[in-house]
VMD Tcl script that draws the C-alpha trace (Angstrom):
set ca {
  {109.53 46.43 100.72}
  {108.13 50.19 100.29}
  {110.37 53.14 99.34}
  {110.12 55.73 101.58}
  {110.67 58.53 98.46}
  {107.66 59.04 96.47}
  {109.19 59.09 93.14}
  {105.90 60.03 91.85}
  {105.93 63.24 93.29}
  {109.27 63.71 92.58}
  {108.98 63.07 88.82}
  {106.01 65.73 88.76}
  {108.17 68.24 90.35}
  {110.64 68.04 87.89}
  {108.11 68.88 84.82}
  {107.42 72.59 86.83}
  {111.28 72.95 86.48}
  {111.40 72.36 82.44}
  {107.96 73.93 81.85}
  {109.46 77.46 83.86}
  {112.48 77.03 81.74}
  {110.89 77.79 78.11}
  {110.18 81.41 79.72}
  {114.40 82.73 79.46}
  {114.77 81.08 76.69}
  {112.92 84.01 74.89}
  {116.01 86.13 75.65}
  {118.13 83.85 72.95}
  {115.32 83.29 70.76}
  {114.54 87.34 70.96}
  {118.55 87.98 70.16}
  {118.21 85.31 67.05}
  {115.48 87.52 65.74}
  {117.50 90.91 65.90}
  {120.30 89.74 64.65}
  {118.42 87.89 61.89}
  {120.02 84.07 63.10}
  {118.28 80.16 63.14}
  {115.57 80.27 65.62}
  {114.85 76.82 65.73}
  {116.95 75.59 68.24}
  {115.30 77.38 70.54}
  {112.05 77.19 69.56}
  {112.11 73.40 69.16}
  {113.79 74.02 73.12}
  {110.76 75.39 74.27}
  {108.49 73.17 72.82}
  {110.48 70.35 74.12}
  {110.72 72.02 78.18}
  {106.85 72.90 77.48}
  {105.48 69.33 76.12}
  {107.63 67.44 78.59}
  {106.59 69.73 81.62}
  {102.67 69.18 81.02}
  {103.70 65.71 80.88}
  {104.85 65.46 84.10}
  {103.06 67.54 85.90}
  {99.63 65.10 85.29}
  {100.93 62.78 87.91}
  {100.36 65.68 90.28}
  {102.79 66.66 92.92}
  {102.36 66.50 96.49}
  {103.63 69.98 97.81}
  {104.20 68.79 101.66}
  {107.37 66.90 100.17}
  {109.57 65.07 102.67}
  {113.38 65.69 103.45}
  {113.84 62.86 101.19}
  {112.02 63.99 97.84}
  {114.04 67.13 98.34}
  {117.03 65.97 97.75}
  {116.54 63.60 95.37}
  {114.32 66.45 93.25}
  {117.41 68.79 93.81}
  {119.65 66.19 92.31}
  {117.48 64.99 89.40}
  {116.63 68.84 88.43}
  {120.34 69.59 88.49}
  {120.72 66.41 85.88}
  {117.89 67.23 84.02}
  {118.03 70.84 83.46}
  {121.56 71.01 81.86}
  {120.56 67.85 79.28}
  {117.87 70.25 77.91}
  {119.78 72.98 77.95}
  {122.32 70.79 75.54}
  {119.51 70.98 72.85}
  {120.70 74.81 71.39}
  {123.93 73.44 71.15}
  {123.01 70.30 69.20}
  {120.44 71.49 66.89}
  {122.69 74.78 66.17}
  {125.44 72.34 65.05}
  {127.97 74.29 65.08}
  {131.69 74.06 66.56}
  {132.93 71.53 68.92}
  {129.44 71.84 71.09}
  {128.10 70.06 68.66}
  {129.46 67.52 70.03}
  {126.82 65.65 72.61}
  {129.48 64.95 75.38}
  {130.52 68.60 74.54}
  {127.19 69.52 74.46}
  {126.62 67.90 77.85}
  {129.90 69.68 79.52}
  {129.13 73.38 78.62}
  {125.59 73.07 79.60}
  {126.32 71.64 82.85}
  {129.50 74.46 82.86}
  {127.04 76.70 82.54}
  {124.15 76.15 84.84}
  {126.68 75.01 87.43}
  {128.13 78.52 87.01}
  {131.68 76.71 86.53}
  {132.79 78.73 83.95}
  {135.19 75.40 82.33}
  {134.81 75.47 78.61}
  {135.16 73.24 75.70}
  {134.12 75.82 72.96}
  {137.50 75.46 70.47}
  {136.51 78.73 68.78}
  {134.61 81.42 71.01}
  {133.75 83.72 67.61}
  {130.62 85.37 65.98}
  {131.99 83.45 62.91}
  {131.38 79.95 64.80}
  {128.72 80.76 67.10}
  {125.82 83.11 66.32}
  {125.34 85.70 68.98}
  {122.21 84.14 69.94}
  {123.87 80.80 70.87}
  {126.33 82.68 72.95}
  {123.93 84.51 75.10}
  {122.29 81.25 75.80}
  {125.63 79.84 76.92}
  {125.85 83.36 79.30}
  {122.09 82.76 80.39}
  {122.52 79.41 81.65}
  {124.91 80.91 84.01}
  {122.68 83.59 85.36}
  {119.59 81.01 85.84}
  {121.92 78.90 87.62}
  {123.90 81.52 89.86}
  {120.98 82.08 92.49}
  {119.84 78.16 92.21}
  {116.64 76.86 89.87}
  {115.41 75.63 92.61}
  {115.63 78.70 94.79}
  {113.56 80.38 91.78}
  {110.69 77.64 91.43}
  {109.98 78.11 95.04}
  {109.57 82.11 94.77}
  {107.58 81.57 91.45}
  {105.36 78.88 92.68}
  {104.73 79.69 96.41}
  {101.47 76.87 96.39}
  {104.66 74.43 97.37}
  {103.95 75.49 100.57}
  {106.06 73.90 103.13}
  {107.40 71.81 100.44}
  {109.01 74.92 99.51}
  {111.47 75.04 102.56}
  {112.65 71.54 102.49}
  {113.92 72.43 98.72}
  {115.62 74.99 99.08}
  {117.41 73.49 102.36}
  {117.93 70.52 99.92}
  {119.35 72.82 96.87}
  {122.37 73.82 99.66}
  {122.29 71.63 102.07}
  {125.88 72.90 103.83}
  {124.29 75.38 105.56}
  {121.15 76.70 106.48}
  {119.39 79.63 103.99}
  {118.63 82.85 106.53}
  {114.80 82.90 106.41}
  {114.39 86.87 105.74}
  {110.51 86.69 105.73}
  {107.84 84.91 107.12}
  {107.65 82.78 104.48}
  {110.43 80.94 102.02}
  {108.45 81.87 99.12}
  {108.89 85.64 100.25}
  {112.76 85.25 100.70}
  {113.23 83.30 97.45}
  {111.53 86.22 95.63}
  {113.66 88.80 97.87}
  {116.71 86.89 96.75}
  {115.82 86.98 92.91}
  {114.89 90.47 92.95}
  {118.36 91.57 94.53}
  {120.44 89.19 92.56}
  {117.92 90.35 89.22}
  {118.54 93.88 90.35}
  {122.53 93.94 90.71}
  {122.03 92.26 86.93}
  {120.44 95.31 85.55}
  {122.63 97.64 87.17}
  {125.84 95.85 86.30}
  {124.16 95.98 82.59}
  {123.58 99.63 82.59}
  {126.91 100.50 83.99}
  {128.44 98.63 81.43}
  {126.68 100.39 78.78}
  {126.96 103.85 80.22}
  {130.54 103.66 80.06}
  {130.03 102.45 76.42}
  {128.31 105.43 75.64}
  {130.58 107.78 77.63}
  {133.37 106.26 75.07}
  {135.56 105.14 78.15}
  {134.47 101.06 76.91}
  {134.23 101.21 73.51}
  {133.88 97.32 73.28}
  {131.29 97.13 75.76}
  {128.03 97.23 73.59}
  {124.87 96.73 74.68}
  {125.05 92.63 73.84}
  {128.21 92.68 75.69}
  {126.70 94.90 78.48}
  {124.14 92.21 78.96}
  {125.81 89.15 77.99}
  {128.68 89.75 80.94}
  {126.41 91.02 83.48}
  {124.80 87.84 83.03}
  {127.66 85.90 83.81}
  {129.46 88.04 86.75}
  {126.59 88.50 88.79}
  {125.91 84.27 89.31}
  {129.85 84.29 89.86}
  {130.08 82.63 86.84}
  {132.90 83.87 84.01}
  {131.62 82.87 80.45}
  {132.43 85.34 77.96}
  {131.39 85.67 74.43}
  {134.88 87.03 73.99}
  {138.01 84.50 73.13}
  {140.08 86.50 75.65}
  {137.54 86.69 78.70}
  {137.68 90.50 80.10}
  {141.63 91.44 78.75}
  {140.01 93.18 75.60}
  {138.48 95.54 77.80}
  {139.06 99.19 79.28}
  {141.08 99.25 82.97}
  {137.39 101.05 84.10}
  {135.52 97.78 82.96}
  {138.11 95.71 85.01}
  {137.09 97.92 87.89}
  {134.27 97.47 87.62}
  {133.91 94.00 87.43}
  {136.09 93.53 90.16}
  {133.55 95.32 92.48}
  {130.42 93.52 91.31}
  {132.38 89.98 91.65}
  {132.98 90.65 95.25}
  {129.16 91.58 95.71}
  {127.61 88.64 93.72}
  {130.06 86.82 96.81}
  {128.88 88.40 99.31}
  {125.83 86.76 101.29}
  {122.33 87.97 99.63}
  {120.99 88.00 102.96}
  {123.25 90.88 104.17}
  {122.27 93.43 101.97}
  {118.51 93.49 102.39}
  {119.22 93.99 106.10}
  {121.60 97.01 105.06}
  {118.49 98.19 102.56}
  {116.42 98.62 105.75}
  {118.94 99.97 107.70}
  {121.03 97.69 109.26}
  {123.80 97.58 108.26}
  {125.85 96.73 110.97}
  {124.53 93.33 109.87}
  {127.30 93.39 107.23}
  {130.05 95.48 108.95}
  {129.59 93.18 112.30}
  {129.59 89.87 109.94}
  {132.17 87.87 110.22}
  {132.11 85.61 107.21}
  {131.88 88.58 105.46}
  {135.06 90.45 107.08}
  {136.99 87.57 106.53}
  {135.60 87.30 103.28}
  {136.83 90.87 102.17}
  {140.19 90.03 104.57}
  {140.82 87.00 102.07}
  {140.48 88.89 98.84}
  {142.59 91.54 99.55}
  {145.44 89.37 100.55}
  {145.37 87.18 97.82}
  {145.02 90.56 95.78}
  {148.01 92.03 97.49}
  {150.31 89.51 97.41}
  {149.67 88.58 93.67}
  {149.80 92.49 92.97}
  {153.32 92.75 94.69}
  {155.13 89.67 92.93}
  {153.52 91.21 89.52}
  {154.51 94.63 90.33}
  {158.32 92.79 91.13}
  {158.37 89.84 88.93}
  {158.52 89.10 84.90}
  {154.79 90.04 83.59}
  {153.99 90.59 80.60}
  {156.11 92.52 77.95}
  {153.24 94.14 77.08}
  {149.29 93.43 76.14}
  {147.37 93.49 72.89}
  {145.76 96.58 74.21}
  {148.98 98.32 74.41}
  {149.05 98.68 78.29}
  {152.91 99.03 79.12}
  {154.67 96.32 81.60}
  {153.29 94.96 84.91}
  {156.76 95.34 86.62}
  {156.84 99.14 87.59}
  {153.27 100.08 86.99}
  {151.68 100.22 90.20}
  {148.37 100.62 88.89}
  {148.06 97.76 86.69}
  {149.66 95.59 88.97}
  {146.92 96.21 91.42}
  {144.28 96.13 88.92}
  {145.42 92.66 87.80}
  {145.79 91.17 91.42}
  {142.80 92.22 92.72}
  {140.89 90.96 89.46}
  {142.25 87.85 89.56}
  {142.09 87.33 93.55}
  {137.87 88.45 93.46}
  {137.62 86.48 90.11}
  {139.15 83.06 92.01}
  {138.21 83.59 95.48}
  {134.58 84.19 94.47}
  {134.67 81.28 91.71}
  {133.94 84.04 89.17}
  {136.94 82.44 86.67}
  {136.82 85.51 84.81}
  {140.49 86.51 83.26}
  {141.98 89.91 82.84}
  {144.84 88.37 81.82}
  {146.56 85.01 80.89}
  {147.43 84.21 84.37}
  {149.48 81.07 82.61}
  {152.34 84.19 82.26}
  {152.66 84.65 85.65}
  {155.64 83.40 87.74}
  {155.08 80.10 89.63}
  {154.37 81.58 92.91}
  {151.68 84.00 91.61}
  {150.89 80.85 90.52}
  {150.65 79.33 93.65}
  {148.83 81.93 95.09}
  {145.80 81.62 92.68}
  {145.73 77.73 92.93}
  {145.52 78.40 97.09}
  {142.33 80.72 96.42}
  {140.64 77.91 94.73}
  {140.08 76.46 98.13}
  {138.73 79.63 99.90}
  {135.30 80.12 98.48}
  {132.89 83.38 98.49}
  {129.88 83.83 101.50}
  {127.48 81.57 102.33}
  {124.15 82.70 100.64}
  {126.15 83.63 97.66}
  {126.55 82.67 94.37}
  {129.97 81.53 94.56}
  {131.35 78.00 94.94}
  {133.87 76.11 96.66}
  {133.88 75.74 100.18}
  {133.17 79.29 101.35}
  {134.73 81.15 103.84}
  {132.25 80.17 106.67}
  {133.35 76.78 106.21}
  {136.93 77.75 106.77}
  {136.16 80.01 109.74}
  {134.85 77.33 111.58}
  {137.03 75.08 110.76}
  {139.82 76.91 112.05}
  {137.57 78.14 115.26}
  {136.83 74.22 115.55}
  {140.81 73.95 116.05}
  {141.35 76.78 117.91}
  {138.45 75.38 120.31}
  {140.42 72.15 120.32}
  {144.09 73.14 121.11}
  {142.24 75.35 124.21}
  {139.92 72.42 125.76}
  {142.81 69.91 125.14}
  {144.78 71.62 128.08}
  {141.41 72.17 129.97}
  {139.72 68.72 129.66}
  {136.88 70.41 132.06}
  {136.43 73.67 129.76}
  {133.24 73.90 127.72}
  {134.24 76.30 124.79}
  {131.16 76.40 121.91}
  {132.14 77.62 118.23}
  {131.12 81.41 118.12}
  {130.14 82.93 114.97}
  {129.86 86.82 115.92}
  {127.53 87.12 118.79}
  {126.06 83.81 118.59}
  {127.00 80.27 119.00}
  {126.78 77.49 116.52}
  {125.46 73.99 117.70}
  {127.29 70.93 117.13}
  {125.22 69.44 114.38}
  {126.19 72.73 112.27}
  {130.08 72.25 113.39}
  {129.86 68.40 112.09}
  {128.37 69.07 109.12}
  {130.72 71.91 107.98}
  {134.29 69.50 109.31}
  {132.43 66.59 107.56}
  {131.47 68.43 104.34}
  {135.14 70.00 104.31}
  {136.62 66.79 104.61}
  {134.61 65.14 101.82}
  {135.84 67.89 99.82}
  {139.61 67.48 99.94}
  {138.84 63.72 99.67}
  {136.89 64.13 96.38}
  {139.80 66.52 95.25}
  {142.84 64.26 95.52}
  {141.10 60.81 94.71}
  {139.66 63.16 91.33}
  {143.51 64.56 91.11}
  {144.27 60.95 90.68}
  {141.81 59.42 88.15}
  {141.90 62.50 86.24}
  {145.79 62.48 85.88}
  {145.62 58.56 85.18}
  {143.29 59.54 82.44}
  {145.84 61.87 80.68}
  {148.35 59.46 80.80}
  {146.17 56.62 79.61}
  {145.37 59.09 76.55}
  {149.02 60.90 75.93}
  {148.09 64.14 77.01}
  {150.51 66.08 78.23}
  {149.69 67.65 81.84}
  {151.85 68.48 84.43}
  {150.99 68.40 88.28}
  {150.35 71.77 88.92}
  {147.89 72.07 85.96}
  {146.27 68.51 86.53}
  {145.59 69.82 90.39}
  {143.99 73.03 89.10}
  {142.00 71.65 86.93}
  {139.92 69.33 89.56}
  {139.40 72.35 92.07}
  {138.74 74.11 89.20}
  {135.95 71.75 87.95}
  {134.98 70.11 91.85}
  {134.87 74.32 93.12}
  {133.10 75.45 90.30}
  {136.11 77.98 89.49}
  {136.33 77.55 86.09}
  {139.67 78.20 84.74}
  {143.36 76.27 85.25}
  {146.48 76.38 84.55}
  {148.49 75.36 81.81}
  {146.35 73.52 78.94}
  {143.07 74.48 80.84}
  {144.60 78.22 81.67}
  {141.97 81.01 81.12}
  {142.83 81.44 77.16}
  {142.17 77.74 76.51}
  {140.07 74.82 77.98}
  {139.27 71.62 78.27}
  {138.92 70.43 75.03}
  {141.68 68.23 74.76}
  {140.41 66.02 77.36}
  {139.06 62.41 76.71}
  {135.14 62.05 76.58}
  {135.65 60.00 79.20}
  {137.52 62.77 81.35}
  {134.49 65.28 80.21}
  {131.98 63.13 81.84}
  {133.69 62.30 84.53}
  {133.73 66.39 84.87}
  {130.81 66.77 84.44}
  {130.09 64.30 87.54}
  {132.20 66.57 89.77}
  {130.79 70.27 88.38}
  {127.04 68.35 89.49}
  {127.96 67.05 92.63}
  {130.56 70.42 93.85}
  {127.03 72.64 92.98}
  {124.87 70.64 94.90}
  {128.07 70.28 97.94}
  {128.69 66.52 97.48}
  {126.17 65.35 100.63}
  {122.98 65.70 99.38}
  {124.23 63.84 96.33}
  {126.40 61.15 98.49}
  {122.93 60.58 100.20}
  {120.92 59.54 97.13}
  {123.70 56.72 96.95}
  {123.07 55.48 100.74}
  {120.23 52.01 101.14}
  {119.19 53.95 103.68}
  {117.88 56.56 101.92}
  {115.90 54.24 99.89}
  {114.36 52.39 102.49}
  {110.95 53.22 104.03}
}
mol new
graphics top color blue
foreach p $ca { graphics top sphere $p radius 0.5 }
foreach p [lrange $ca 0 end-1] q [lrange $ca 1 end] { graphics top cylinder $p $q radius 0.2 }
display resetview
């Protein structure tokens, strides 16, 4: 029986991705040169990427790929790239990421913008500035999608580029902003890069003005690279907590921007601001963040909170600005799946923690860098429930699911319902398996902590509660559990369906 999938073309396209990955390695390489740190980890990785890429490209891919090649290529690309991303960690040989399993976990967490970490010691005493910059850069590369970047740079893919982009984000169709998909990919990446540069400039401007003394040029670039992809990695051991309140407010704003459908910014830049203000998903997204933030802020304002932070900020109870800032910051960080922390929310009360746990299931907008289920899917689920209740009492009524002024086709509605169900099924099964491994290894983990760890990994959120809290990490888990989480990060980033389809026999049959 002949294979339906053109494996030769798929592998050849992987060569193009590996070749492209050699280019961004210039940033950590330059960082190593500036700070007088070892350059071998990056030079060697660049050489491997170029040699492997050129060798695989000799297979000569066919630009007119089918849907099968699209799914296979995207699935493999999101495995191969994180594997290559482990080389700088392994070659540097410092800290916990010198271990292959930990290096793979950290690399997959970076490229999938999960933000979960197994770095036992996040400091320049253990890791070079260049290695930590590579860690930041992996999230920026994965935020808008490495396949979308490839399509933007290689327009010769033609119609095949559209198939690749659709396969990378199979849940909901990416809005075609321009006549050609390559132009659309470039527009999205330009908006993404523009916001990143703007944020780095704002950070450094606050530093130059004396408002944010800790946000030097290195930190400005490093945090801009992980804010816009909703990643959450930080070269600071305590995430965003050490920085001034002005920095935390700025990051809150840019996290909200990063979780917004980037196509809306393109429309707004062309004077069509109504596309932003009239968009039901955008309105629901803002309501979700403000509601979660307001409830969290109220609980912090009235609850126990911290006695005092390391920066000497007064107690949260009775301090409206501090309570509002912490509540909105963490709401934006969790809903957009950025995973930053402006304080250790392990110190929050149980009700406040459950508010954040609920927020982990929400996600940002479609067409953004955010993960988890995404607001638009919950919107469609609620509209579908409303329709079902309406038509149950009126069997002859025809009531489509509306989105704004349009009507969603039944295939889209069915796809949303299937994904949401799959996400919840994977969440429950993964929580059980993770808890089983915890019991097997004798690790102490409460049900809340295990639940938060699973949704944080599968939804690409990052930190959870307890041992996996924002100031801790996933290092205590067994190697088996970490490899399982690598799988969850991978399947979560590709939104489950595009991975499961590879496991069906019909996918491979001619």
